[in-house]
Each structure stands twice: as structure tokens, then as C-alpha cells.
matplotlib code that plots the C-alpha trace (Angstrom):
import matplotlib.pyplot as plt

x = [22.5, 20.1, 19.0, 19.2, 22.9, 23.7, 22.0, 23.7, 21.0, 18.1, 15.9, 14.2, 12.3, 11.8, 10.3, 9.3, 8.7, 7.6, 9.4, 8.4, 11.4, 10.3, 6.9, 8.3, 10.3, 7.3, 5.2, 7.8, 8.2, 4.4, 4.7, 7.1, 9.8, 8.5, 11.3, 10.8, 13.2, 13.7, 15.3, 16.3, 17.1, 19.1, 18.2, 20.6, 22.1, 20.0, 16.8, 17.3, 18.0, 14.9, 12.7, 14.1, 13.6, 10.2, 7.1, 5.1, 6.6, 4.5, 6.0, 5.1, 6.6, 8.4, 5.7, 2.8, 0.0, -1.7, -4.5, -2.1, 0.1, -2.9, -4.2, -0.8, -0.6, -4.2, -3.2, -0.1, -2.1, -4.6, -1.8, -0.1, -3.3, -4.1, -0.6, 0.2, 3.6, 5.1, 4.2, 6.7, 6.2, 9.1, 9.3, 10.8, 11.5, 9.4, 8.4, 10.2]
y = [12.6, 15.0, 18.4, 19.8, 18.8, 20.1, 23.5, 25.7, 28.4, 26.1, 24.8, 27.3, 24.8, 21.1, 19.9, 16.3, 15.1, 11.8, 11.9, 9.8, 7.5, 7.2, 6.2, 3.6, 2.0, 2.0, 0.3, -2.2, -3.2, -3.2, -0.5, -2.3, 0.3, 3.8, 6.3, 10.1, 12.9, 15.3, 18.8, 20.7, 24.4, 25.8, 29.2, 32.0, 33.5, 36.7, 34.7, 32.7, 35.7, 37.4, 34.5, 34.4, 38.2, 38.3, 39.3, 37.1, 34.0, 31.2, 28.1, 24.5, 22.3, 19.1, 17.1, 18.8, 16.6, 16.8, 19.2, 21.6, 21.8, 22.3, 25.1, 26.9, 26.7, 28.0, 30.9, 31.6, 31.7, 34.1, 36.3, 36.3, 37.3, 40.0, 41.6, 40.9, 39.6, 36.2, 34.5, 32.0, 28.6, 27.4, 23.8, 22.9, 26.3, 29.1, 32.2, 35.3]
z = [5.7, 7.3, 6.0, 9.5, 9.8, 6.3, 6.4, 8.9, 8.7, 8.5, 5.6, 3.4, 1.2, 0.7, -2.6, -3.2, -6.8, -8.3, -11.6, -14.6, -13.9, -10.2, -11.3, -13.8, -11.0, -8.7, -11.5, -12.3, -8.6, -8.1, -5.5, -3.3, -4.1, -4.7, -5.0, -4.8, -5.7, -2.8, -3.2, -0.1, -0.3, 2.6, 4.0, 3.6, 6.8, 6.5, 5.8, 8.9, 11.1, 9.6, 10.6, 14.1, 14.5, 12.9, 14.9, 12.6, 13.9, 15.3, 17.0, 17.3, 20.0, 19.0, 20.8, 19.0, 17.6, 14.3, 15.5, 17.1, 14.0, 11.7, 14.1, 14.0, 10.2, 10.0, 12.3, 10.1, 6.9, 8.5, 9.8, 6.4, 4.6, 7.2, 7.2, 3.5, 4.6, 5.4, 8.6, 9.8, 11.6, 13.6, 14.9, 18.2, 19.7, 21.4, 19.5, 20.6]

ax = plt.figure().add_subplot(projection="3d")
ax.plot(x, y, z, "-o")
ax.set_aspect("equal")
plt.show()
């Protein structure tokens, strides 16, 4: 199952958590099996459209390397601080 396939309007948030039980399992298996709990929150239709229409949108190509991704997130954080509003980073499509 893929979050991209399940969330019609895109993904709003992804949280990964190492619960106490996950850590116990990892310890018992000597780190061979290290489970994590992942919670994916799908974006609402209005939120997805807001991101696509936003002037504060930055994009990262699917083929981007680590340095390019880091630079785009740095630009997004500076833009968000400057404008005191969210800056969006979109993967795999060009900014409008």
C-alpha cells in the first residue's frame, strides 16, 4: 500500500515513531528487525489546491540529489520566515 495511491489530494504529514513496543522488538531481535510506526495524514482537497496555487511553492525534480533537496528546503525556510507564511516544497513537478 502506498500513501500516494491512498491520498487523492496528496500527503499532508508523515510521522514516524519508535514506540516502546517497537524498541522492545528491536532489542529482542538484536536489531535484525526494527519496526517503526508510521502515520500518514492525507491532505484535504482545499489544502492540496492551496499548495498548487501558492506563490510560495518551490519544486524539486524527481532526479534531484541530496544537495539540491537541501538547498530547496533552505530556500523554503528562509522564504517562510521572511513572509511569515508557509512555503511549500513540491516533489516531482514544476512550480507554477
